[in-house]
C-alpha positions as CSV (number, residue, x, y, z in Angstrom):
1,V,0.1,-0.3,0.1
2,Q,1.3,3.5,-1.0
3,L,-0.7,6.7,0.1
4,Q,0.5,10.1,-1.4
5,A,-1.0,12.9,0.6
6,S,-0.9,16.7,-1.0
7,G,-2.8,19.8,-0.5
8,G,-2.0,21.3,2.8
9,G,-0.6,25.1,3.5
10,L,-1.4,28.1,5.2
11,V,-4.7,29.8,4.9
12,Q,-6.9,32.2,7.3
13,A,-9.5,31.7,9.4
14,G,-12.8,31.0,7.3
15,E,-11.1,29.8,3.8
16,S,-11.0,26.7,2.4
17,L,-8.3,23.9,1.3
18,R,-8.6,20.7,-0.6
19,L,-6.5,17.5,0.5
20,S,-5.7,14.9,-2.0
21,C,-4.5,11.5,-1.1
22,A,-3.5,9.3,-4.2
23,A,-3.3,5.6,-3.4
24,S,-1.8,2.7,-5.0
25,G,-5.2,0.8,-5.0
26,R,-8.8,0.7,-4.5
27,Y,-9.1,0.8,-0.4
28,T,-11.6,2.0,2.3
29,M,-9.8,5.2,3.2
30,G,-9.9,8.1,5.8
31,W,-8.1,11.3,7.1
32,F,-6.7,11.5,10.2
33,R,-5.0,14.8,11.9
34,Q,-2.4,15.5,14.7
35,A,-1.9,18.8,16.3
36,P,1.5,19.5,18.3
37,G,1.8,17.8,21.1
38,K,-1.5,15.9,21.0
39,E,-2.6,12.6,19.5
40,R,-3.5,11.7,16.2
41,N,-7.1,11.7,15.8
42,F,-9.6,10.8,13.3
43,V,-11.2,13.1,10.7
44,A,-13.2,11.4,8.1
45,G,-13.6,8.1,6.6
46,I,-15.0,6.8,3.1
47,S,-16.1,3.5,2.2
48,W,-14.7,1.6,-0.7
49,S,-17.5,2.3,-3.1
50,G,-17.8,6.0,-1.9
51,T,-21.5,5.6,-0.6
52,G,-20.9,5.7,3.0
53,T,-19.1,8.4,4.8
54,S,-18.0,9.1,8.7
55,Y,-17.1,12.3,10.1
56,A,-15.6,13.4,13.5
57,D,-18.2,15.8,15.3
58,S,-15.6,18.6,15.0
59,V,-15.7,19.1,11.4
60,K,-19.3,17.9,10.5
61,G,-21.0,20.7,8.5
62,R,-17.5,21.7,7.3
63,F,-15.6,19.1,5.8
64,T,-16.4,16.7,3.2
65,I,-14.7,13.6,2.1
66,S,-14.9,12.2,-1.3
67,R,-13.2,9.9,-3.9
68,D,-12.4,9.4,-7.5
69,N,-11.6,5.6,-7.9
70,A,-11.0,6.0,-11.5
71,K,-8.1,7.9,-10.1
72,N,-7.8,5.9,-6.8
73,T,-7.7,9.4,-5.0
74,V,-9.6,10.3,-1.8
75,Y,-10.1,14.0,-1.4
76,L,-10.7,16.3,1.7
77,Q,-12.7,19.3,1.1
78,M,-12.2,22.0,4.2
79,N,-14.6,24.8,4.4
80,S,-14.8,27.3,7.2
81,L,-11.3,26.5,8.6
82,K,-10.6,27.4,12.3
83,P,-7.3,28.0,13.4
84,E,-8.0,24.6,15.7
85,D,-7.8,23.0,12.5
86,T,-4.1,23.5,12.3
87,A,-2.7,20.1,12.3
88,V,-0.3,17.7,10.1
89,Y,-3.0,15.7,8.0
90,Y,-2.8,12.4,7.1
91,C,-4.4,9.7,4.7
92,A,-4.8,6.0,5.8
93,V,-6.4,3.0,4.6
94,M,-9.0,1.9,7.3
95,P,-10.4,-1.6,7.9
96,I,-14.1,-0.1,7.8
97,Y,-14.8,3.7,7.3
98,Y,-16.6,4.4,10.4
99,S,-13.8,2.4,12.5
100,R,-11.6,5.4,13.5
101,V,-8.8,3.3,12.9
102,G,-6.1,3.4,10.6
103,Q,-3.9,0.6,9.1
104,H,-1.4,2.0,6.4
105,W,-0.3,5.4,6.7
106,G,0.9,8.0,4.3
107,Q,3.1,11.1,4.9
108,G,1.6,13.8,6.2
109,T,0.8,17.4,4.6
110,Q,0.6,20.3,7.1
111,V,-2.3,22.3,7.5
112,T,-2.0,25.8,9.3
113,V,-4.8,28.1,9.5
114,S,-4.2,31.6,10.9
115,S,-6.6,34.0,13.2
């Protein structure tokens, strides 16, 4: 399994970013994030088919996970970003899209939201 995340950057509060994760195959996937000094936490997951999604309460209504299976790529559209969304974001293969557990990890991409 190979995962390549991209799309992070520095934005102001209220702005948007879209993260991408290119995978070596089609898997149940998710996004997690880790802020400095904190543990890595689940953000969103999507089923193999794309019909099932799950979100952490802190991002519901602001973030949307989606996938393009023709490209083996999963996206995380992040709107209305807040300073507390600042973290390194990781994509991961998940056993089940609502399991909140990652099995294989890509490298992280930094998201910084300034106030």
